[in-house]
Every structure is written in structure tokens, then in C-alpha cells.
N, C-alpha and C positions, 0 to 999 in steps of 0.2 A: 547196367553195361551205358556209358555213356560216349557217344561217337557225334562229331557232326553232323548233319543231316546232309543227302546232295541233290545240295539247289544249288543254284550259280547268281549272280549279280545283273540286273538289268545290264543289255548292252545301249538302249535306246535313252534318251531323255522320258523320265517319267514326271508327268503329269496329268492334267486331265485336262479335258477338252467340249467338257458339257455336264449334267447335272447325274448326279450318282445317284441309288437308292439306298439308303443305310440299311444294312443285313440286319436283323433279328438279334439281339443279344444271345450268345452261347451256341453260335451257328458256326461263320466264319473267324479265325484267329484276326482278327480287326479293334483294335481300338483307335480312342483317338489319339495316343501320343506313339502309338508303336505299333507293326502289322508282320504279318509274314513276307517274309522277300518272293515268294511265290505269286503274293497281290499284286506289287509294287506297279506294274501295268492297267490295274485294275482299278486300285482306289490309293486313295492318298494319306499318308502319315506323316509324321515328323520323322520316324525311324521306322527304318525295316532293320528284320533279326533274322540270320542265316540259323533254325534252330540245332538243339541239341538232343539225339533220340534217347529217349532213355525207355527204361522197362515199369506200369504197373506192377506193383508188390503183389503179394498172394491174395489180399484182402480184394483186391478189385479197389473202384474210386467212382465215386459222384459229382462230376462237374457242376460246380456253384458259376453261380453267375458273379458272384462278387467274390473279397476277402475275410469270406463271416461263415462262421459254422453255420448262422441263422437263414445266409441268405437262398433265394429261391434254387430248388437241381433242378440242374442239364439233364444229361444223356449219361448214362453209367457204361464204366470201362471194366471191362472184366480184367481177370488177374494176367499176368506174362504179354499186355498188349504194349504193342511199341508205338510206345508217342513221342510228339515234339515239344518239347521245352523250349517256352519262347522268353521266360522272366521269370523272376524271382525278386520275394521282396519279405523281407521275415522270415518265416516258416511256412510261406504258402508260394506254391509255382502256379507260374499259368501257362497251360499248355493244350496242345490240341492234338489231332487224330490227324493231322495233314492240311493243308490248303483251303482243302472241302469243307474245315471241320469235322466234329462241334470242337469248339473251346471253351475252357472256363480254369476255375482254380480250383485246387488241391495241395491239402496240407503236403510239404515236399517231403513225411515220413510215409505218403502213402503209396511212392515212390522206389522200385526197387535199391537199393543200393547203387551206386555207381563204381566201375573197376578203377 
């Protein structure tokens, strides 16, 4: 399953009006270069993305905090869970369980095939 998630672009100017506390790794889908579109009014990033919905494959997945097999593990996602695909690099995907997180990296092979 692969379909665009149901989010819209911000209608107001996006910017910061004061200091913002950086969230802990593996929580919100926010990196320095990229962020979930739903965070556009709260956090500043170079680009925002409207994610694609995908499902976690039959073995489930452990989110990692970096694109490495030996990276620290974050949340565990059960098989069949719908997640939001934000970015791909090589055979890694950056996914989130929605704009509130958790977020992290998985190998593309742990996601169910897209239709």
C-alpha cells in the first residue's frame, strides 16, 4: 500500500518567532534538512514533506536513530501498522507513525511492498 497521507500545505508564512526546543532523536519527524509537513508551523527545516502511507511488513520493525544497522534502537512498530514514509536513501527509509512520532530509520525491506 502506498498513497499520499492526508495533509495540506501551510496557508500562512512559515517562520519562527522565538526559541524552539529541539526534540529528542526518534520522537518528532524532524531533521535539520527535512520535516513532516504538519510541523511547518512549529519547527523550521530546509524542506517539508507530505509523506506517503506505507505498511510495516509481517516481521514488524525497530526504528533506528541513524541509517546504520548498529545504530541505537528507538520504538518498535508492529506488523501491519500504517506508517508515513518521509525519505529514502539507498536501502534505508525514514518513517514516522504520524507528525507526533515516533520516527526513525528502517531498511526498505521491512516495509510491505507498495501497490
